N, C-alpha and C positions, 0 to 999 in steps of 0.2 A: 417089321412087326414090332408091336409091344410086348413086354414080358408076361409069362404065364400068370404073375401075379392079379394083372389088370385084366388078362383074359377069364381069370378065372373068378372074377366078382368083384374086383377094387376093393377099395378100403372102406372101413366102417363109415357110415353116416351118406355114403354116395348112392344115387339112385339106379345107376346104370355105369355100365364099361364104358360106352360110348361118350358119356358125359366126362367122365375121367380122362380119356384119351384127349379130348378137346381141350380140358383144361391143363392138361401137362404139356401138350404141345404149344398152346398159345404162352405158357409160363416159360417154355425154353427159349421159344422164339423172341420174347420180350427180353430174356436173360442175355441171349446173344446179339440183339439189336443193341442194347446199353452197352454192351462191353466192345461191339466194333465202333460205335459212336465215339466213346471216350478212350481209344487206343493211342490215337494222335494228337489229342488235345490235353488240356488242362485236366487232372484228374478230378471225376466227379463224385456226388454221394455215392452213385451204385459202383462206381470203379472202386472206392474206398472198403463198399461192401465185399466185392471180390477179395481184396486184400485180406481182409478180416476172417471169410469164411473159406475162401479157396486159395490158399497161401501158394505162392510159387509158380503163378500165372497160369495156373489151371483154368481152363475155360470149357464152355459145352461142347465145343468141337473136339476138344481132346481126352474126352471122356471114354477111354477106350477100354475101361474096367467094366463096361456095359454090352457083351457080347449078345448080337441078337437084337439090341434095341434099335432098330433102323425102321424108318417110314419108308413109304413106298419111293420116296425120292431118294433114299440112301443116307438120310439125315439122321443122327443118333438123338433119341428123345429118352431118355430116361423115365420112367414111371415115379409116382410119387413114393411108392415104398423105397424105390432104391435110392430116388433123390434124398429122402431123409436118412438113408443108411450113410449115404456120401458125406452127408452134411454134418452127421452125428456118428462117426466110427465108433463099434463096439458096441451099438445100441442093438436090439432085436431090430429084425427086418420090419417085421408089423409094426405100423403108425400107430401106436399104442399110448405115445407119453407126450405130454404137452410139449417137450423141446422139440420134439418133430415138428408138430403142428406149428410152434412159434416160428422155426426156422424157415418152413415153406412160406408161410403167411408173410414174414418179414421180407424174404426175398421176392416175391410177387408184388406186395405193397410198393416197395421202394423202388424196382424196376418200372412198374407202370407209372409211379411218380415222375421218374426222369423222362418217359415217353411223352407223359402228358406235358410236362413243362415245356418240350420242344414243340408240341402242338399249339402252345398257347395258353397255356392254363386252364382248359376245360371250362367249367361252368361259373366260376367266378367271375362277376362283371355282369350281374343282373340289375334289374329296375331298382333293387333293394339299396337302402341306405340302412345298413344295420350298425349297431354300436361296435365301438373298437374291440379289438381282442388279438390274441397271439396270432402272428402270420401263419397260416395254414399252408401246407404243403398239398399239391393235387393227390388225390385219392385217399391218402393217409390222413388228411386235415391236421389236426393238432393232436394226433398221437404222441407225439414226443413231449409234449406238454402236460399229458394227462397219464396218471398211475391207475391203471386198471384195479389194482389191489386197494389202493385209497383214492377213490374218486373225491371223496368228500376234501381231504387236504388239498387236493390238485386245485380245486374250485376256489376254497378260501385263498389258496396263493395268488390265483388270477384275480380274484375280488381285491386282493390289497394293492394288485398293479393297476387294474383297470378300473377299479369303482363298482358300484353297485350294479351295473348293468354293462356286459360284455357279451362278446360273440365267441363261440368254440365251433370248432368244424369236427363233428362225428364222422370221420371219413370224409365224404363229399358232401355230407348234410349239415348245414348251419343250423347251430340250435343257439337261441339267445337266452342268457342266463341271468334271472332275477335274483337280486342279493338283498338282503336287510328288509325288514317290514315295510319301510315306507314305499319302497319300490315294489315289493310282490303287492302291497295292500292297493296301491294305485293301479295296477293292471289287473290283478283278480276280483278285486271287490269293486271300485270305483269304474273300471273299465270290463265290468263281468262279461258282456255280451259278446265283445270281441275277442276277449281272450278264453272263451268258454269251449272252444273246440278241443279234441282229442289229439294230441301228437303221436309221433313215430315212436315206437319201441319195437324194434324187430323181434326181440327176444319173444315179446307176447303177442304181437299179431300173427305170427306163424301159428299160433293156436287159436286165437280168437277170432282171425280174419275180419275184425271190424264187427263181430255180433258182440251182444251183451250190454249191459247196461253200464257198464264201467267203459268200456272200449269201443261205442259206437259214436258217431256223430251226426250232426245235423237234425232234421225232423224225425230219424230212426231213435235217435238219444232221447230226443224229447218226451216221443211218446213212450219208450221204455221206461224212461226215470218216472214220468208221472204214474204210470200203472204200477212200477213197484213200490213207490212212497204210498201209494192208496192201499193196494193190498197189505203191504207189512202193516199197516193202522189199523185195516180191518181185523188182522190177527194179533192186534195187542200191542204194537210197538208204539212205547210212550204211555202205554196205559197200566193200569193196575193188574190187568190180567197176566202181562207178561213179566212184571217185577214178582208175581206170585211164582212164575217159571224160574225166573233166577235164584230165587230164594231156596225153591226145591232144591235146585241142581246145584247150589252152594253146600247145602245141607248134605247132599248125597256126596260131595267132595270132602266135606269135614270128617264125615264117618269112614271114608275110604284113608284119609290121613292118618285116623286114630289107630288104624292098625299097623301102620310102619312104626316099626321100633329101631330099624336101622337107616343110615343115611341112604339116601337115593335122590336119584336125578328127576326134578318134578315135572320136567317137559312135557312128557307123554301124558301125565294124570290132568296137569292143566289143560292142554288141549282137548281132550276128551270131553272134560267137564264144560268148558266154554262151548264147545262145538255142540254140545246137546242143545244148548239154548237156541242158536240158530236152525238148529235140526226139527225143533218142534213147530218154528215156523214155517220152515221150508218143505219139509217132509212130513209133518204132521206127527212127529212121534219121538221120543228120546232112545237112545241105544245103551245098553249095557256096555260097560267098560271093557269087557272081555268079547264083544262080538266082532268076529274075524272081519267082515265086510267095514265096518266102522272102524277099527284098526287099520285097515289098508288105507281107507280114506284119509285119516288124521295122518299115517304116515307119510303119503305122497304129498299132502299140503305142506307139511314139515320140511319135507325134504327138496319141494322146490322152493320155499321161501328163503333157505340156505344157499340154495344154488343161484337164485335170483341177484345174490350180492356176491358170486364169485367172480374172480377176473375174467373167466371164459365168457361169463354172461354179458359182461360190459364189453368184451371184444367181439361179440356176436352183434351187439347192439351197433357198432362202428362199422363193422365189415360184415352184414349178413351173408351177402353172396359168395363169400369165401368160406367163412365159418361154417355155413349151412354144408359143405363137403368135408371138413375137418374132422376128426375123431375129437374128443374130448369130453369133459363132465357136462358141456351144455348140451349135448346130445341125451343126457339122463333126463333133463328138464322136458324135451319132447316126449320122452317115453313115458314120463309120469302123467304128462298131460292127456296122453292116448289113453291111458288107463284111467284116469279120472273121467275122459269122456264116456269111455265105455260103462264105467259105473253108474255115471247120471242117465245115460241112454237107458239103463236097465230099469232104473228106478222109475223114469218117465212111463217106460212102458208098463211096469206094474202099476203105476197109478192110473193110466189110461184102462188097464183092463177091469178097475175097480170103481171107476169113476160115476159117482151119483151129481148129475147136474143141478140137483135140486139142493145138495148139500156139500160142497166144496169144503175139505179138510184142511189145506193148507196152500200154501202159495203155488205148488206145480199143479193142483188141481184148478186153481183160478186162471193159470196160463193155458192149461189145456182146453179150458171152455172159451176163452178168447181166441185160441186157436180155431176152435170149430166155429165160432160166430164170424169169423173174418176168412174162411176156407175157399171162398168164391171171390175174395178181393186179392188179385195180382199183386198189387202194392202193398199188401199186409206184411208189417214186420213181426208177426207172431208166427213162428215157426220152430221146426223142433231143433235146429242149430242155435236159435236165440235162445230159447228155453235152456237148452244146455249151458250155453256160456253165461247167462243171466244167473241161473242156479250156481254155477261156479263161482261168479265174482260174490255175491250174497255169502256163500259157504266160506270163501277164502278170507273175506273183509271181515265175517262175524267170527272167526276161528282164530286164525294166525295173529293178528295184529291186537288181539285183546289177550290172547293167552300167553304172548311174548312180552307184552306190558307187564304182565302179572309176574312173569317169570324174572322180569327185571327189578320188578318192585321188590320182590323176597329178596332178591341178591342186594339190592341197595341198602335195604333195612336190616340185613345181617352185617352190612358193613358200617352201618352208623345205627347202633342199638338205641343210641338215646332218643332217636328219632320215633322209632318203633315203640320205645316205651311211652314216648308223650300220646302216640295214638291209640294205645291201648287204654291209658289214662282217660282220654277222652271218651272212648267206649265205654269204659265202666261208669262213666258219671252219666252219660246221655241214655246210653242202651241198657246197662248191667249185663249180668252175667248170662242169663237165660234167654231174653226175648230176642227173637230174629231181628235183624237190622233192617231198616225199611228206608225208602227214599226220602220220607219225610224227615229223616234223622239228619240229613246232611246239611240243612240248614243251620243246625245248633251244633254243628261240629267243624268249625272253620279249619282248625290245624290239619284235620283228616283230609279234608277237601284240597287244602293247599298241599299237601304231602302228595296225592293222587296226581294233581296237575303239575307239581315239580317233577315227578317220576316220568311223566309223558313229556315234559320239556326236556329232562336231561337225558333220558333212553333215546328220545327222537327216533322212533321206530322206523319212520319213512323220511329219512333225512333229503332226499331229492325230489320227492314227488315223482308223481306220473306226468309226463310230458304234456303240456297244453298245445294247441295251435290256434292261430288267427282265424278267424271265420270270415275276417273280409280285410281288404286293403286298409292298414291303420297307421296314423302317424301318434308315435309316443315319445316324450321326452326329448324332440327333436329330429328323431329318426323316423323311417319308413319302413314298416313290416309289411309285405305283400301277404296276400291272403295265403294261408296253409303254413306260415313261417312257424316252425317249432320253438316253443318257449318252455324253459325248463325253471320252475319256481324252487328255488335253493331253499327250503323250509329248514334247513339246518340253520343258515345265516340268519334266520327271522328268530330261531329259539338261541341263537347265540348273541343276538343285538345288545352292545352293552347300553345302548340308550334306553332300553326297556328292560334289562335286568341286570343289577348292580355288579354281580360277580358271575356272569353266565357259566363258567367252566366249573364252577363249584356246586355241588348238590345243595340246595337251600331252600326249603319251604318257605323261608322269609321271602322268596319273590312274589309269592302269591299271599302275602298279610300285609295289612297296614300296620301303622306304630301302634294300635290299640288291639291288636291280635285278630282283627275281623279278616274275613276273605276278602282278596283284592283280585278282581279280574283283570286280566292284562289283554290288550289287543293283540299284543305280539304271541299269541298262543294259538298255534295252528296246527295241530296234530291230525285234525281230520280234514285238511286243505282247506280253501276259501273258495267264497263266490259262488258262481252255479255250479261247479264240480265238487260243492262241498259233500263229503261222506254222508250217504242218504241214511245210514245205520249210527250215526251221531249220537243221538238219543239213547238207543238201545245201548251203546258202548258205554257210556257216561254212567248209566244205572249199572252195568255190569261190574265195573272197575270198582264202584263204591261198594256195592253189594257185596262182591266176592271178597274184596280186601278186608271190610270190617269183620265178615262172618270167618275169615280165616286168623285175624289177630284178635278176636275175641276168643277164640278157643285155643290158639297156638302161640308159641315163640318160635321161632326159627333157629337152629343152631348150625353155623357152618361147619364143615368137615375139617377145615383148615383154619389156620390163624387168622384173624379178621384182617390184619395188614397185607395177608397174601390174597386177598379176593381182589380180582381185577375187572373193573366196571368198564372198561374198553371194550367194544364190540369185536367178536370173533371174526366178522365178516361185515364190511361196509358198502353196500352198492344201493340197490334199490331199496333194501332194508338194513337196519342195524340188528344183527344177530347177536344176543349175548353169549359169551363164553358158557360152556359147560360146568355146571357146578353140582356138587350133592349137598343135601342139607337134612337135619332130622328135626321133626314137628314135635316140640315139646310141650304135652297138655297143659294148660293154666288152671 
């Protein structure tokens, strides 16, 4: 029988005891199989693992320190808790550390790899003719070539070895990586239809289930995107009415900052202010910065953006079927998601109760009306789950990416006060000290426009992009990609492309200025993605960045709490997103 720990409920993240029993039993059988195969032959990778983790010839069959851990056939099968205790002596029995999770994961992955090698290598050898890349191992793929703590560095190293088009294996899943402006442009723009599918990202799919405007595919995606664009336009996106909302919210932020006399972390305040802009469109109202529901919402969004870039999230994307059962920070992502789902469902119900079909107030009302119109259509894509996910997509894109860019902008301008001074000089010349900044001013403020673009390029908030997928069998640059092939547009490599940016690793607004100081656009500027999956909120985001930054620098200079040379511009975490390091600053009125 299995130990009382398993009988009593299993480890955190597992759904049921029987599943854990099966998982542990299969793991131990694989470990014993690989050990037996390697005992009378040349040492294998798995045998080397035994020597590293279980020195002295200790094998599964000799684990007598687990009394009572016997199956009905009399063979010993330690549970996950006890296995982690064996592998990590002196640690708590409860599997609550990432070391224990990593040890179990590594044992299972490597032994499965050896078994699959003996069976002929698994699924590699399809009709695909994909670009070259590092040799994958069965099951674990290119895990030895990828640093989950710094995927960007790993991909850059591989691009130097294999060029602008190469293949990596995320576990057993091949992913084609597009590097550099020319390659990304040829795929996402020139061949936009073929590359317009949404690829696999297990850490997000577990929540979205393919719903929502950002993560759906095929006809569903086209219909939802068309509806979202039209509805957002109806509620002012890209028009004067939304500009006035942004100006109003920016002034609320200015008033709040004027009360701050001590150094503080601007993260939460920026998130609340920017979020209120998209809230006015999606929910039909703005929220007070102290509203508890609103604060919970912002906190969950901020937390998940940070966790998306954690090593655990990267490991989940590689081994979703194993990480599903393991404890770790990745489980907090899903807990946060469920809280967000509950909050959005509650808002949808409140809207439904007060809905006036003749006068829709916001995006949710319009979606509910569409649901009512198509309720008799069994093939309709307009249902509650899609509403919740589309609302989440809009809220996340309209909150986290913009507020994080502004947070990076303040940090960068504190690091380079001479740049901030030149922006303030241009503000004084074009806008003056009293008038509110407007979008019409942007055409007369080339330096400010260049600084905003350079902040986006340098900060590189979404460095790897969300994976795309081929919508049909495609020949590309001499290779053959079957329908459904996952493609990762490596936007960091686009923004660091030396053929388009003279000194890409340095912050320099001159990257977007010509010799005469006029603003110069760059085709290799893709912070909103490119092609058919271009962010549908790009126009809103560009308005927000300009109006917020000019409003802030018109009224304040930002003073860091530490010497400027100690300000670190490198990201705290880098994965799906680049998360800036925490900092405190003091707004000094001008």
